[in-house]
N, C-alpha and C positions, 0 to 999 in steps of 0.2 A: 878596777873596774871603773874608778872614775874619769879618768880618760876617755874612756869609751862610749859613756853617759851623752855627751851632748852628739856622738854620732848616731847614736841610734833614736834619740829624740827629733833629730833632723830625719830620717828616715823613717819614724814613726808619722811625723807630719806629712813627708810626701805621698806617704802608703795612703795615709785617711785622704789627702785632698785626691787622688787618685779613683779612692774609693766611692767618694761625694759624684766627682765629675762622672763616672759611671752610673751611678743611681739616676742622676738626672737626665744622661741620655736615655736610658732604659723609662725613664717617663716621658721624656718629649717622644720616643715612636711610640708609645704606647697613646699618646693623646694626637699623635698624627694619624694613627689606623682607626681611632675611633672617629675623627673626622670623616671617615671615609661613607660611614652610613648617616643618611639625613636623618631626622629626628623624627620624621614621620614614620621610617622605618624602625629607628628604637622604636617608637610607641608600639608599632603592630608586633614586633621580638617580644616586646614587655607582654603583650596581651595574650600570648601564644602559650597553650598549656602543654601543646605536643605536637610534632606532628606523627600521622598515622603512615605507616607503609607496608607496602608490598613486596614480594620478593618473588625470585626464581628458586621454589624451594629444595631443587636437584640440581645443582649445576655446580659440580665439585671439580677445583679448592676455592672457584671465586664466589659462589655464595649457595647457603643449602641450609635449611633447620634440622637441627640433629635430635636424637632422640627425646632430649631433654627438653626439647620444644623452643631451644635457643636458635637466634640467627648468627650463622659462622660464619667464616670465611675471607680473600681477599676483598672484595665489594665491603662486606660488613663493617671491616676495618676502616674503610672509607668513611662507608656512613657514621660512622662513630667519631671519626675526625671532625667531619663537615658540625654533626649535631655539637661536638665539643668548644667547637670554634664558633657557632651562632648562640652556645648557654641554653639550646633548646632540646628538649628528650624527644627520641624518635621513638616510635610503640608500635610493635610488629603486630600487622594484621594478618593471622598465618593461614597461608592458602593450602591447596595440594595441588595445583599445577598453577604455570605460569599465564595461562587460559583463565581462569578464576580472577587471580590477579589482574590482569587487565580488565575483566568485568566488573572487580569491585572497586578501581577507579573512576570508570565509566558511571558507576551506579552510586559515587558519592561517600562508598562506606569506605575509601581508603583514600590519603590527598597525594600518595608518590607512590612512584614502583624506582628503587633504587637505583638499576642498571637497563640501559636500553637502550638501543641504537635508532638516532633520530631521522627515520625513514619519512619519504613523502607523504608517505600515505596515514603512518601515526600522526605527522602533525596537524593534518585534519582535525583532528580530535583531540589532540593533547600539547601541553606547551613543555619545551626541552633548555638544560640549563646548557651552558657549554661543554664541551667532552672533559671527563676528567680523568678516566684510564683507557690508553690504547693497547690494543695487544694482536700480533698476528695470527690471519685466520690459517690453519693448513690443511691438507692432505691424509689422511691416514688410510693405507693400503696393505695388502700381503706383505709377506716377506720375499714372495716370487716375484713380484710387478716392479717390474723397471720404475727410476725417479722418473716423476711426472714435470717438468718446468713449465708446462702451461696449461690450462687444461682444457683451452682451446683446441688442441691437439690430439684429445680422445674423440672416439667415435662412436656415440649413442649408449655411453655406460651406465651405469645405475649408481649413481652416488648418494649416500645416506647424508640426512642431516638431522637436527634436533627438532622435534614438534614444536612449532609455535616461538622457536628461537629468532633472530633476527637474519640467520643464515637461511631459512626455511623461506624467506622473503626476499630475500635477495640475491641468492646464488641462480634461481631459476631464471633472473631476467639478464644477469651477466652471463648464463651460458645455457639458454634455452634450446639448444642440440642435445643435452644431457638429459636424463632421467632422473628425478631426483625424487627418494622415498624418504618419508618422516618415520623416526624412532623416539620411541617413549624416555629413552635416556640415554646418554653417551656409549655407556657400558653395551647395551643391547646393539647397537650399530656396530661398535668396534668387535663383538663378537659374529655378526655378520659378515664383516672384512675377513676376520679370520677365517671363516668356513668357505669362504668365496661367494657367499650368493648375493653380494652387493661388493662393487669394483675399488669404492673406495668411501671415507666419512670425513666430513668438513664440519669443523670448529675450529675452535678457539684453540692456538698452541699450547698452551699453560694448561688447558683442560687436559686434552689429548696427551698428553705426555702424562699428566697424574692418573688418569684411568688406567694408561698402559701398564703403569709402575704398579697402581694399588692393587690392582687385580690379577697382575701376573700374564697379561695376554702377551704372549711370548712369539707368536707369529703375525704379530704386526708392526710397524713401522711408519716415521714419519717420512710418507713418501713423495711431499712437496709442499713447497709454502707459496702460498698465495698473494696475488697483487693487493689485495683486498684487503683494509686493516678493521676489525670490530673496535670505531671509536664510540665508548660508552659515556651517556648523560643521564642525569637523571629527569626522569618522565615525571611533569608536574599535571595536576586537573586544572580544567580551566576554571574550575571554580575559586583558586588558588594562586592569581597571575602575582601577588607580591612574594611568593616564594622564590620564583625563579632569578629574580634580583639577587634577593639575599642567599641563595644556594650558591650564585654566582660570584659573589662577594667572599663564601668561605672556600671555594675551589682555589680561586686566585691567591687565597692564602695558604696553599699547602706546598710548603717545601720539600725539594729533593730529598730532603733529609727525611722528610713523613715516607716520602715515597720508596725510600730504602729502607728505611725497617720495617713497612709492610712488606714489600716484596721478599725480604730476607726472613720474613715469618711463614711466610707460605710456599718457599719452593725450597729445592734440596741445596743448592749451593750456597750453604749460610754458613755462619764460625759467630762463638759468644767472643764478644769483647772484653769480660773478666774485669773491667773497670769498675773501682768501688766508689760509686759516686756518691752515697752516704758519706763514707769515712771524708772524699774530698770535701764534702762542703762543709763538713765537722771540721777539719783541719783551716779552712777557712774561715770559717767561725774563729778557730781561736788564734789565728793570728791577727785578726782584728781586734781580739782583747787582750791578747798580749803581745803585741808588736816589735817586742824584745827578742821573740823567738823567728822574725820574719825571714831574716836571713837563711837561717838554718834548716827550717822547715823549707821553704822554697826550694833549696839546693837537693833537697830528699824528694820532692815529688816530683821534681824536673829530672831525677834520676830515674823515678818511677816511671813517669811518660814517656822516656825515651826508652826504655826497656819494654812498655806496652806497644808502643808505635811499631817497634822491631818484630812483637809476637804477631801483630795485627796484619804486618805486610807478608811477613811468612804463612801467616794462613790466609790471606788474599791470594797468593801467588800457587799455595796448594789448592784453593776452591777453584782457581782458574785453569789448573792443570786438570782437575776432576772434570770439568765441564767441557774439558775440550779433547776427552780420551776416552773412548772406547771401554767401558767399565770391564767386559771380560777377558779382550786379548793386548790391552793398553796401548794399546796404536791410539794414531788421530781418529777420531769421530769424523763424521760428515760434516760437521760445521767447521771443524780445525783445518778439515780436507779442503773446503771450499775457499776458506781463509788463504791458505798457503798457495792454489793454486792463481786465485786472483794477484796476489802480491807476485807471484812467481810469472804471471802475464805481465804485469805493470813495468817490473823491472824488467823483464826482456825488449819487452819495447821501446824502453829507454837504453840499453844498453848493446841493441842488435843483438840479439842472444837468440837462441832456439829451446824449444821446451818440447819433450814425451811424455805423453800420458798413457797410461795403462790402466785399462780397467779388466782385473779377473774375475775368474769363478771356478770354485772348485769343481771335478766332477765326478759324480757318483759320491757326493756326501750325504745326499738326502736318504738313501740309504743306511747308511750308519745312525743317524738318528731313528727310523724306523727300527731297526732291528736293536741296538744297543741303548737306546734311550738318547734324551738331551745330555745329561751329565756327562758321557762318552763325547758325546759330540762337543761340546763344547772343551772339553781337554784337547779335543783334535785341532780346536779351530786355534789352541794357546799355541800347540806345538807348529803349527802352519803358519802362523804370524811371526815367531819368533825366527823358523827360516826363511821366510820374505824378509825379516831385519836383515841377515847375516849376508846377504844375498846385493842390499842396497846401500850406499854410501852415506855418509850422517846428512849432507845436504837433500838427499831426498828423501819426500815424504810418503810415508806407508801409512795407509789408513784402510778402517773396515767400514764399510757403508751400510754395512746388515747381513745378517743369515752368514752365508758365504760367499759374502761380494766384497773384493777389496781393489785398492788401486793406489798406484804407484805416481808420484811426480817426480818426474828425474829434473832438471835442472842443472843446464850445462849444457856442450857443443856435444849432446848426441844426435848420433846417425844414422839412417837405414842400415851402416854396412855394420855396427856395432849393437842394431838393435837385436835381430836373431841369435846374436853370442848372449845375452844376457837374457832372452826369451827363454832360450835352451838351459842355461843355467837354474833360471826358477822353476820351468818344468820338471830338470833333474832333480833338484833339492826337493820341491812337494812331492815327488811320485815315489819316494823313499819310503818305505814300509813305517806305519807309524804304531807302537808300542804303548796303550793304556790299560793297564792293570791285568796286563796278561793276555788281552785282545790285540792280533795286529789287523791292522786296518790300512787300507790301500785306496788311496785318492787320486785326481788326477787333476790338471790345471789347464785353463783355457785363458788366451789372453788377446786383449784386442788392442790398438795402438794407435794414437793419434798426434798430429806434429802443430804446433805453433811456429811460424806461422803458414806452414805450407797449407794445411786444413782449414784453420780458424784463428783467428785471432779474440773471441770469445771463450768465456769459461763455459758455458751453456753449449756451444754450439762444438767444442773441443770432447764434451763429455759424452755431447751425442754420438758424436763418430767415432771416437773411440769403443762405445755401446755396440754401433752398429757395424764395426769389427768383429769385437767381443761374438755377435750374433754369427757370423757367417765362419769366426774359427770354429765354433759350439757345433755347427752344421758339418765342418769337414771331418767332425770326429773328436776323439778325445786328445789330450795334450799338444794342442795345437794352438799356435799364433796366429794374428793376421791384425795387417796394417791398413788402416781406412783408403780406400780409392773411391774418389769423387766419381760421380754419376757418367762424366765426360771422359773419364780415363777408361771405366770399363766397359763402355761403349765403343771406346778405339780400341782397346783387345778383344772384344768380342768380333768387331769388321775384322782385325786383322788374321783372326781365326778363322774365321769365316774363307777369307781371299784364299790363306794357304790353303785350305781344304778344295777350294774349287781350282784352284792352279792343280792340285793332285790329282784330281779328278780328270783332270784337260787333259793332262799327261798321259 
């Protein structure tokens, strides 16, 4: 041991030097950060006893007031984060509706509204921080409704929005040809979509998914993602202009790790890290006191960390797979389908290859649900999904778009001559009797095909053309397939038919 003492003595000195350097860097970073606030702002912060905040009391999962009168949700976590970074408490001023919250700020009873879109109309009466949270707006539709890639393509449909929400103010200006109807809650609007009293309901994507899952609204799907995003800022009363810069400072201090932690706390795709931080810091302290054990403890914790990283990566892969898969059939979901189709098109453009897209819809499936119930219908869909997979190759993407609608992306040198063979195999396989709990079920399959590059070079157009071909196949009867034909080709075919008829009559 006497021979090892000088070695450990030098190691201890090196370790202590590194620790002192780390502490100095930490103190320096804190001093630099403190200088970002002016002396006047620091004095103003010291004089504040708190900030009264108003909220939207019923906007799950982003913000709401629970039964205990507590403010919770995604945006509530952001409010807590900003409050902690500035060191000033936020006090909830409870209201029953968003309109009451807005009126309270106007009357000077409340200082801020935690989340609001900074529209031109509201900027006339209030001040706003920089945006701190952005989310996609989406359109929820009935399961029987085709996917909507642009609201401009709809003809005078009735669209639901949340009363007094930013969407109720912005959407009628963007789409004046549509009839917008306000509802007191997202759940109420989605119920109207389910009963087909309204065509669709527009809200933030996360809120729609949360309400659909929490209230088990089974006949509603995400039928389109809109180009307009909801960029949320803090609305500030004009009586407190100093708060805007202070809030902007705190918002700029929010790190990607902060945002990741809040997201994983509220949305389904999340996992527990399981890392024992308390024990970790205890070990660090022990190392500082007992430097003789530094090498051994470092080696021990390095092994623990490697195992944790491997476990976390496995959890991330599993979470990603769940997020990209249909929970019922385990096929690719619409998100994975869109990504795979886009990737296949980009690869085909580079390699000068062809792509075939098939949109499939079951025939006579609705009576299965009506007569035997959704559990039997779900088992039927699982069997159909398995039959579709068996008729496709590993490189093909088989997806469930929603309800009884499926899609297949064929990557490779697919040709018109081979497509009828594939279609017949699919129709024959799906058309075989299905036995669930002793019940014999018979369903059919209709298919619409579209090609790249013959029909289109964009994802949206290719999907639309395949949908049009499916519609034609449906009109022809059950168990039919159809390849998309452009309007010019249809007219040419009709003209030839008319000419032949005329020649026959003349003869």
